[in-house]
DOZA-27611 format. One record per residue: x, y, z of N, C-alpha, C in turn. Coordinates in steps of 0.05 Angstrom, whole numbers, plus 32768, in hexadecimal, padded with zeros to 4 digits. Atoms other than C-alpha are relative to their C-alpha. Layout:
<pts>
PT,X,Y,Z,X,Y,Z,X,Y,Z;
...
</pts>
This chain:
<pts>
PT,7FFB,7FE4,7FF8,80FB,7D84,826C,8007,8011,7FE8;
PT,7FF8,7FF1,8018,811B,7D98,822A,7FE7,8006,7FEF;
PT,8018,7FFD,8010,80D8,7D8E,8208,7FEF,8017,800C;
PT,800F,7FEB,7FF3,80B7,7DBC,823C,800B,801C,7FF8;
PT,7FF4,7FE6,8006,80E9,7DF4,8230,7FFC,8007,7FE3;
PT,8004,7FFB,801C,80E3,7DEB,81E5,7FE3,800A,7FFA;
PT,801C,7FF9,8003,8097,7DEF,81E9,7FFC,801D,800A;
PT,8003,7FE5,7FF5,809B,7E2D,8216,800C,8015,7FEE;
PT,7FF3,7FED,8012,80CC,7E4F,81E7,7FEF,8005,7FE7;
PT,8010,7FFD,8018,80A0,7E41,81AA,7FE6,8010,8006;
PT,8019,7FF2,7FF8,8061,7E59,81CF,8005,801E,8003;
PT,7FFA,7FE3,7FFC,8082,7E9A,81E5,8008,800E,7FE6;
PT,7FF8,7FF4,8019,809F,7EA5,81A0,7FE7,8006,7FEF;
PT,8019,7FFC,800E,805A,7E9D,8180,7FF1,8017,800C;
PT,800E,7FEA,7FF2,803B,7ECA,81B5,800D,801A,7FFA;
PT,7FF1,7FE7,8005,8071,7EFE,81AA,7FF9,800B,7FE4;
PT,8006,7FF8,801B,8064,7EFF,815F,7FE3,800A,7FFE;
PT,801C,7FF8,7FFF,8019,7F04,816C,7FFE,801C,800B;
PT,8001,7FE5,7FF3,8023,7F40,819A,800C,8015,7FEE;
PT,7FF4,7FED,8012,8051,7F62,8168,7FED,8007,7FE9;
PT,8013,7FFB,8016,801D,7F5A,8131,7FE9,8011,8009;
PT,8018,7FF3,7FF7,7FE6,7F76,815D,8006,801B,800E;
PT,7FFA,7FEA,7FEE,800A,7FAD,8184,7FF8,801B,7FF6;
PT,8006,7FE6,800A,7FFC,7FE6,8155,7FE3,8003,7FF6;
PT,801B,7FFF,800B,7FB4,7FD5,8144,7FEE,8011,8012;
PT,8011,7FED,7FF2,7F97,8013,8165,7FF1,8010,7FEB;
PT,800D,7FF2,8016,7F78,8026,8123,7FE2,8001,8004;
PT,801D,7FFC,7FFF,7F31,803E,811A,7FF4,7FF6,7FE5;
PT,800E,8008,8018,7F01,801E,80E8,7FF1,8018,7FF5;
PT,800E,7FE9,800D,7EE8,8053,80B7,7FF4,7FF6,7FE5;
PT,800C,8007,801A,7EBD,8051,8078,7FFC,801A,7FF0;
PT,8005,7FEA,8012,7EB5,807E,803C,7FF5,7FF6,7FE6;
PT,800D,8008,8018,7E8E,807D,7FFB,800F,800A,7FE7;
PT,7FF4,7FF9,801A,7EA9,807D,7FB4,7FEC,800F,7FEF;
PT,8012,7FF2,8012,7E8B,80A5,7F7B,7FEA,7FEF,7FF5;
PT,8014,8012,800A,7E66,8067,7F64,7FF2,7FF2,8018;
PT,8010,8009,7FE8,7E49,805D,7FAB,8008,7FE5,800B;
PT,7FF6,8018,7FF4,7E75,8024,7FC2,800C,8008,801B;
PT,7FF5,7FFA,7FE6,7E83,8024,800D,801B,7FF2,8004;
PT,7FE5,800B,7FFC,7ECD,801B,801B,8006,8000,801E;
PT,7FF9,8003,7FE3,7EE5,8001,805F,801E,8003,8003;
PT,7FE3,7FFA,7FFD,7F28,8017,807B,8007,8001,801E;
PT,7FF5,7FFC,7FE5,7F54,8019,80B9,8010,801A,7FFF;
PT,7FF4,7FE6,8000,7F6C,805E,80CD,800E,8004,801B;
PT,7FF1,7FFD,7FE7,7FA2,806C,8100,8013,8018,7FFE;
PT,7FEF,7FE9,7FFE,7FC8,80AA,8117,8018,7FFB,8012;
PT,7FE9,8002,7FEE,800D,80B0,8135,7FFB,800D,801A;
PT,8004,7FF4,7FE6,8011,80C0,817E,8011,801A,8004;
PT,7FF2,7FE7,7FF8,8025,8105,8199,800B,800F,7FE8;
PT,7FF8,7FF2,8018,8028,8124,8154,7FF0,801A,7FFE;
PT,800E,7FE7,8002,8017,816E,814E,8002,800B,7FE4;
PT,8000,7FF4,801B,8007,8198,8111,7FF3,7FEE,7FEB;
PT,800B,8010,8015,7FF0,817E,80CE,8011,7FE6,7FFC;
PT,7FF3,801A,8001,8000,8134,80C5,8000,7FF5,7FE3;
PT,7FFF,800E,801A,8018,8112,8084,7FF3,7FE5,8002;
PT,800E,8019,7FFF,7FF3,80D3,8071,800A,7FED,7FEA;
PT,7FFA,8015,8013,8002,8091,804F,7FE8,7FEE,7FFC;
PT,8015,8013,8007,7FCD,8068,802B,800C,7FE5,7FFA;
PT,7FF7,801B,8005,7FD8,801D,802C,7FEB,7FF1,7FF0;
PT,8012,800E,8012,7FB9,7FF5,7FF3,8009,7FE3,7FFD;
PT,7FF9,801D,8000,7FBA,7FA8,7FF9,8000,7FF5,7FE4;
PT,7FFF,800E,801A,7FC4,7F76,7FC1,7FE6,7FF1,7FFB;
PT,8019,800E,8007,7F8D,7F50,7F9D,7FFC,7FE7,8010;
PT,8007,8018,7FF1,7F6A,7F19,7FC4,8006,8003,801E;
PT,7FF9,7FFB,7FE4,7F81,7F38,8007,7FED,8015,800B;
PT,800E,7FE9,7FF5,7F69,7F71,8033,8013,8010,8011;
PT,7FEE,7FEC,7FF3,7F84,7FAA,805D,8010,7FF4,8017;
PT,7FF2,800C,7FE9,7F98,7F7D,8098,801C,7FF6,7FF9;
PT,7FE5,800B,8008,7FD5,7F64,8070,8016,8014,8009;
PT,7FEC,7FEC,7FF9,7FF9,7FA5,8082,8006,8000,801E;
PT,7FFD,7FFD,7FE4,7FEF,7FA0,80CD,8014,7FEC,800D;
PT,7FEC,8013,7FF6,801E,7F64,80D5,801C,8008,7FF9;
PT,7FE5,7FF6,8008,8058,7F8D,80B8,800A,8014,8014;
PT,7FF3,7FEC,7FEF,8089,7FB5,80E2,7FFC,801C,7FF3;
PT,8004,7FE6,800E,807D,7FEB,80AD,7FEA,8011,800C;
PT,8016,7FF2,7FF4,803C,7FFD,80CE,8009,8012,8017;
PT,7FF5,7FF1,7FE9,805F,8012,810E,8014,8015,7FF7;
PT,7FEB,7FEE,800A,8099,8032,80E8,7FF3,801A,7FF6;
PT,800D,7FE8,800B,806A,8061,80C4,7FF4,8011,8016;
PT,800C,7FF1,7FEA,8045,8074,8103,8015,800E,8010;
PT,7FEA,7FF4,7FF0,8086,8080,8128,800D,8018,7FF2;
PT,7FF5,7FE9,800F,809D,80AF,80F1,7FEC,8017,7FFC;
PT,8013,7FEA,8000,805E,80D8,80F9,7FEB,8000,7FE9;
PT,8014,8002,8016,8032,80BF,80BF,7FE6,7FF4,800A;
PT,801A,800C,7FFC,7FE8,80B2,80C4,7FFE,7FE9,7FEB;
PT,8003,8017,8012,7FD4,806F,80A4,7FE2,7FFC,7FF9;
PT,801B,8007,8009,7F96,8061,807B,8003,7FE7,7FEE;
PT,7FFF,8019,800F,7F92,8018,8065,7FE4,7FF7,7FF9;
PT,801B,8006,8007,7F54,8008,803D,7FFD,7FE6,7FF1;
PT,8006,8018,800F,7F33,7FCB,801E,7FF5,8008,7FE4;
PT,800A,7FFB,801B,7F2B,7FCF,7FD3,7FE4,7FF3,7FFD;
PT,801B,800B,8004,7EE3,7FC3,7FBD,8002,7FE2,7FF9;
PT,8001,801D,8003,7ED0,7F79,7FBC,8015,7FF2,800F;
PT,7FEC,800C,7FEE,7F06,7F6C,7FF0,7FFA,8008,801D;
PT,8003,7FFA,7FE4,7F05,7F6A,803C,7FE4,8008,8007;
PT,801A,7FF7,7FF6,7ECD,7F92,805B,7FF3,8015,7FEE;
PT,800B,7FEC,8013,7EC1,7FC1,8020,7FE9,7FF3,7FF0;
PT,8017,800A,8010,7E82,7FBB,7FF5,800B,7FF2,7FE6;
PT,7FFB,800C,801A,7E82,7F8E,7FB8,7FF2,8010,7FEA;
PT,800E,7FF4,8016,7E70,7FA8,7F74,7FFE,7FEB,7FEA;
PT,8003,8013,8016,7E5F,7F88,7F31,801B,7FFD,7FF1;
PT,7FE7,8005,800F,7E97,7F69,7F09,8013,7FED,800E;
PT,7FED,8013,7FF5,7ECE,7F36,7F12,801A,800D,8008;
PT,7FE7,7FF6,7FF6,7F13,7F3D,7F31,8013,8009,7FEA;
PT,7FEE,7FF8,8016,7F39,7F3F,7EEF,7FF9,801C,7FF6;
PT,800A,7FE6,8008,7F0E,7F7A,7EDA,8007,8015,8015;
PT,7FFA,7FEE,7FEA,7F18,7F9A,7F1E,801D,800A,7FFF;
PT,7FE4,7FFA,8001,7F63,7F98,7F15,8008,8011,7FE8;
PT,7FF9,7FF1,8019,7F5F,7FBC,7ED2,7FEC,8016,7FF9;
PT,8015,7FED,8008,7F20,7FE7,7ED1,8004,801B,800E;
PT,7FFB,7FE5,7FF5,7F2C,8032,7EDB,7FE8,800C,800E;
PT,8019,7FF6,7FF4,7EE4,803B,7EF2,7FF9,7FF1,801A;
PT,8006,800F,7FE8,7EE9,800C,7F2E,8014,8006,8017;
PT,7FED,7FFC,7FEA,7F26,8007,7F5D,800C,801C,8002;
PT,7FF5,7FE4,7FFD,7F42,804D,7F4C,7FEC,8012,800E;
PT,8013,7FF0,7FF2,7F01,806A,7F67,8002,7FFC,801E;
PT,7FFC,8006,7FE3,7F10,8048,7FAA,8017,8011,800A;
PT,7FE9,7FF0,7FF8,7F54,806B,7FAD,7FF9,801D,8001;
PT,8008,7FE4,7FFF,7F36,80AE,7F9B,7FEF,8006,8018;
PT,8011,7FFB,7FE8,7F03,80A6,7FD3,8012,8000,8019;
PT,7FEE,8000,7FE9,7F3C,8095,8004,800F,801A,8002;
PT,7FF2,7FE6,8000,7F62,80D4,7FF0,7FED,8016,8008;
PT,8014,7FEB,7FF8,7F23,80FE,7FF6,7FFA,7FFF,801D;
PT,8004,8003,7FE4,7F18,80E1,803B,8016,800E,8010;
PT,7FEA,7FF3,7FF2,7F5D,80F7,8051,8000,801E,7FFD;
PT,8000,7FE3,8005,7F58,813B,8031,7FEB,800F,8010;
PT,8016,7FF3,7FF0,7F18,8149,8058,8006,8000,801E;
PT,7FF8,8000,7FE4,7F3A,813A,809A,8013,8017,8005;
PT,7FF1,7FE8,7FFB,7F54,817C,80B4,801B,7FFB,800F;
PT,7FE6,8007,7FF2,7F8C,8158,80DB,8015,7FF8,7FEC;
PT,7FED,800A,8015,7FAC,813F,809A,800B,8016,7FEF;
PT,7FF3,7FEE,8013,7FDE,8165,8070,7FFA,7FF5,7FE4;
PT,8009,800B,801A,7FBC,815B,802D,8014,8003,7FEA;
PT,7FEB,7FFE,8014,7FFB,816F,8008,8016,7FEC,8005;
PT,7FEC,8015,7FFA,8021,8135,8027,7FF3,7FE5,8004;
PT,800E,801A,8000,7FFB,80F6,8016,8010,7FED,7FED;
PT,7FF2,8014,8010,8020,80B7,7FFE,7FF1,7FE6,7FFF;
PT,800D,801A,8004,800E,8071,7FE9,8015,7FEA,8001;
PT,7FF2,801A,8003,802A,802B,7FF5,7FEC,7FEC,7FF5;
PT,8012,8013,800B,800A,7FF8,7FC8,800D,7FE6,7FF8;
PT,7FF5,801A,8008,8014,7FAD,7FBA,7FEE,7FF5,7FEA;
PT,800E,800D,8016,8001,7F8C,7F78,7FEB,8013,7FF4;
PT,8013,7FEC,800A,7FBF,7FAE,7F64,8004,801B,800F;
PT,7FFA,7FE7,7FF1,7FD0,7FE0,7F9B,8017,800F,7FF4;
PT,7FE8,7FF4,800D,8013,7FEB,7F79,7FF9,800E,7FE6;
PT,8009,7FF4,8019,7FF0,7FF8,7F37,7FF1,801A,8004;
PT,800F,7FE8,7FF9,7FC1,8029,7F57,8013,8017,8009;
PT,7FED,7FEC,7FF7,7FFC,804C,7F78,800E,800E,7FE8;
PT,7FF4,7FF5,8018,801C,8055,7F34,7FED,8013,7FF1;
PT,8014,7FF0,800D,7FDC,8070,7F16,7FFD,801B,800E;
PT,8003,7FE8,7FF0,7FD5,80A2,7F4F,8018,8012,7FFD;
PT,7FE7,7FF1,8002,801E,80B7,7F49,8003,800D,7FE5;
PT,7FFE,7FF5,801B,8014,80C5,7EFF,7FEB,8016,7FFA;
PT,8016,7FED,8006,7FD6,80F2,7F04,7FFD,8014,8017;
PT,8004,7FEC,7FEB,7FCE,8134,7F2A,7FE4,7FFF,800C;
PT,801B,8002,7FF6,7F85,8122,7F33,7FFF,7FF3,801C;
PT,8000,800F,7FE7,7F98,80F5,7F6E,800E,800F,8017;
PT,7FF3,7FF0,7FEB,7FC1,8129,7F94,8014,7FF0,8012;
PT,7FEC,8011,7FF1,7FF7,80F5,7FA8,801C,800B,7FFB;
PT,7FE5,7FF4,8002,803D,810D,7FB7,8016,7FEB,7FFC;
PT,7FEB,8014,8001,8064,80CB,7FBC,7FF3,7FE5,8002;
PT,800C,801B,8000,8058,8080,7FB3,8015,7FEB,8001;
PT,7FF0,8019,8000,8074,803B,7FBF,7FEF,7FEB,7FF2;
PT,800F,8013,8011,8060,8007,7F8B,800E,7FE5,8002;
PT,7FF5,801A,7FFB,806B,7FBE,7F9D,7FF3,7FEB,7FEE;
PT,800A,8014,8013,8063,7F8A,7F65,7FEB,800B,7FED;
PT,8013,7FF4,8014,8042,7FB6,7F31,8001,7FF1,7FE6;
PT,8003,800B,801B,802C,7FA2,7EEB,7FFB,8016,7FEC;
PT,8002,7FE9,8012,8036,7FD3,7EB2,7FE5,8001,7FF2;
PT,8019,7FFF,800F,7FF8,7FBF,7E89,7FE9,8007,8012;
PT,8016,7FFA,7FED,7FCB,7FC2,7EC6,8000,801E,8008;
PT,7FFD,7FE4,7FFA,7FE6,8007,7ED8,7FF3,8011,7FE9;
PT,800B,7FF1,8017,7FD5,801F,7E92,7FE2,7FFD,7FFF;
PT,801D,8004,8000,7F8F,8000,7E95,7FF2,8010,8015;
PT,800D,7FF2,7FEA,7F7F,801E,7ED9,8002,801E,7FFD;
PT,7FFD,7FE2,8004,7F96,8063,7EC2,7FE8,800B,7FF0;
PT,8017,7FF7,8010,7F5A,8066,7E92,8008,8012,7FE9;
PT,7FF7,7FF0,8017,7F84,8087,7E5C,8012,7FF0,7FEE;
PT,7FEE,800D,8013,7FA9,8071,7E1E,801B,800C,7FFF;
PT,7FE6,7FF4,7FFF,7FE1,80A1,7E2B,8012,7FF0,8013;
PT,7FEE,800F,7FEF,801F,8080,7E49,8000,800C,801C;
PT,8000,7FF7,7FE4,801D,8083,7E95,801D,8007,8008;
PT,7FE6,7FF8,7FF7,8057,80AA,7EB2,7FFF,8009,801D;
PT,8002,7FFA,7FE3,8058,80A6,7EFE,8016,8014,8008;
PT,7FED,7FED,7FF5,807D,80D9,7F28,8006,7FF8,801D;
PT,7FF7,8005,7FE5,80A5,80CB,7F67,7FF6,7FE6,800C;
PT,8008,801B,7FF8,809E,8080,7F71,8018,7FEF,8006;
PT,7FED,8015,7FF8,80C6,804A,7F94,7FF4,7FE5,7FF8;
PT,800A,8019,800A,80BE,8008,7F70,800E,7FE8,800D;
PT,7FF5,8018,7FF3,80C7,7FC4,7F91,7FF4,7FE7,7FF2;
PT,8009,801A,800C,80C3,7F7E,7F72,8014,7FEA,8008;
PT,7FEE,8016,7FFB,80E0,7F39,7F7C,800E,7FF8,7FE6;
PT,7FF0,8008,8017,8116,7F1F,7F4D,7FF2,7FEB,7FEF;
PT,800C,8017,800F,80F2,7EDF,7F3A,7FE1,8000,8002;
PT,801D,7FFE,7FFD,80AB,7EF6,7F46,7FF2,7FFE,7FE4;
PT,800E,8005,801A,807D,7EDD,7F0E,8014,7FFC,7FEA;
PT,7FEC,8006,8014,80B9,7EC2,7EE9,800F,8018,7FF6;
PT,7FF1,7FE8,8007,80DB,7F05,7EEA,7FF0,8017,7FF4;
PT,8011,7FEB,800D,80A1,7F2C,7ECC,7FFD,8019,8012;
PT,8004,7FE9,7FEE,8096,7F57,7F0A,8018,8012,8001;
PT,7FE8,7FEF,8001,80DE,7F6E,7F09,8000,8010,7FE6;
PT,8000,7FF3,801A,80D7,7F7E,7EBF,7FEC,8017,8000;
PT,8014,7FEB,7FFF,8098,7FA6,7ECB,8009,8017,8013;
PT,7FF6,7FEB,7FEE,80B7,7FCB,7F06,8015,8011,7FF2;
PT,7FEB,7FF2,800E,80F3,7FDD,7EDB,7FF3,8012,7FEA;
PT,800E,7FF0,8015,80C4,7FF5,7EA3,7FF3,8019,800C;
PT,800E,7FE9,7FF4,809B,8021,7ED1,8015,8014,800C;
PT,7FEA,7FEF,7FF6,80DB,803B,7EF2,800B,8012,7FEA;
PT,7FF5,7FF1,8017,80F5,8051,7EAD,7FED,8016,7FF7;
PT,8014,7FEC,8009,80B4,8078,7EA1,7FFB,8015,8016;
PT,8006,7FEF,7FE8,80B5,809A,7EE6,8011,8019,8000;
PT,7FF2,7FE7,7FFE,80C8,80E3,7EEF,8004,8008,801D;
PT,7FFB,7FF8,7FE5,80E1,8108,7F2C,8012,7FEC,800F;
PT,7FF1,8013,7FF0,8101,80E2,7F65,7FF5,7FE4,7FFB;
PT,8009,801C,8004,80FE,8097,7F59,8015,7FED,800B;
PT,7FEF,8015,7FF5,811B,8057,7F75,7FF5,7FE5,7FF9;
PT,800A,801B,8006,8118,800D,7F66,8011,7FED,8011;
PT,7FF3,8014,7FF0,8129,7FD1,7F91,7FF6,7FE4,7FF8;
PT,8008,801B,8007,8129,7F89,7F78,8009,7FED,8015;
PT,7FFB,8012,7FE9,8123,7F58,7FB1,8006,7FE4,7FF6;
PT,7FFA,801C,8007,813F,7F11,7FAD,7FE6,7FEF,8004;
PT,8016,8012,7FFC,810E,7ED7,7FA7,7FE9,8005,7FED;
PT,8017,7FFF,8012,80C8,7ED3,7F8A,7FE7,800A,800E;
PT,8017,7FF7,7FF1,809A,7EF2,7FBE,7FF1,8016,7FF1;
PT,8010,7FED,800E,8061,7F1E,7FA7,7FF4,8015,8014;
PT,800E,7FEC,7FF0,8046,7F60,7FC2,800B,8004,801C;
PT,7FF8,7FFB,7FE4,8047,7F6B,800D,8010,7FE9,800C;
PT,7FF0,8016,7FF7,8066,7F26,8016,801E,8005,7FFD;
PT,7FE4,7FF8,8003,80A7,7F44,7FFD,8009,800F,8019;
PT,7FF9,7FF0,7FE8,80A6,7F75,8038,8003,7FEF,8018;
PT,7FFF,8011,7FE8,809A,7F3D,806A,801B,7FF3,8003;
PT,7FE6,800C,7FFF,80DE,7F21,8058,8016,8013,8006;
PT,7FEA,7FEC,7FFE,8104,7F62,8061,7FF9,8019,8010;
PT,8003,7FE8,7FF0,8103,7F93,809A,8010,8018,7FF4;
PT,7FF2,7FEA,800D,813A,7FBC,8077,7FF1,800D,7FE9;
PT,8010,7FF5,8016,810D,7FC4,803B,7FE9,8011,800A;
PT,8015,7FF0,7FF4,80D5,7FDD,8067,800B,801B,800A;
PT,7FF3,7FE8,7FF7,8106,800F,8084,8006,8013,7FE9;
PT,7FFA,7FF1,8019,8118,8025,803D,7FE7,800F,7FF7;
PT,8019,7FF3,8007,80CF,8035,8031,7FFB,8018,8011;
PT,8004,7FEA,7FEE,80CB,8061,806E,8014,8017,7FF8;
PT,7FEC,7FEC,8008,810B,8084,8058,7FF8,800E,7FE7;
PT,8009,7FF5,8019,80EE,808E,8013,7FEB,8017,8005;
PT,8014,7FEB,7FFB,80B2,80B4,802F,800C,8018,800F;
PT,7FF3,7FEA,7FF2,80DE,80DD,805D,800E,8013,7FED;
PT,7FF2,7FF0,8014,8103,80F5,801F,7FEE,800C,7FEA;
PT,8011,7FF8,8017,80C8,80FE,7FF0,7FE5,800B,8008;
PT,801B,7FF8,7FF8,808A,810F,8019,8001,8017,8014;
</pts>
């Protein structure tokens, strides 16, 4: 009898987590082209019962993953409930987006590849008359974090605020396409204390020191990387929402 109740409890617990992960997936699949003619695949979702122009958050996954990594986080619902539209896209050569020539290491450092994906995502949002194009933010993990920093440092991208999770200073510089030191504006940095033997914390601190305007840094315990840091901490996800409420 005890085994039956234990099995029932585990089954319901698993089912509950499955439903939580799926409950907000009312997103629409969309596609857009980059300047170098790469088709980017994305999930696009609007908050319910929101009138007027809507601010938007772009979600950029980490290397080797795809946009679905965000949908299992409570953060997805939190952003929608606060009235933000969400655009989560697959970086080229990931998920359902087109592949291009070149390897992954080059992709993570080449200013002529993944930054074009982000520019296309921003252009897509700016062309949507429902979106407030002056209130677009980014949350990025790993390569997404580096792209978020690049966008926050250049007026070309039209980004107002960013969250950078597990960034790498040298990759940010490489993706910027300039030899001038990158100086992001209005960024919330997140990294794990022991991530990559402490290097990710070091890089987060370095980027934080170069950032102007409002800025914040949070070093999480443990060694998780990118969006896996958020999976361990609902309070940290709430901090991200609060950050955008104050900066976007």
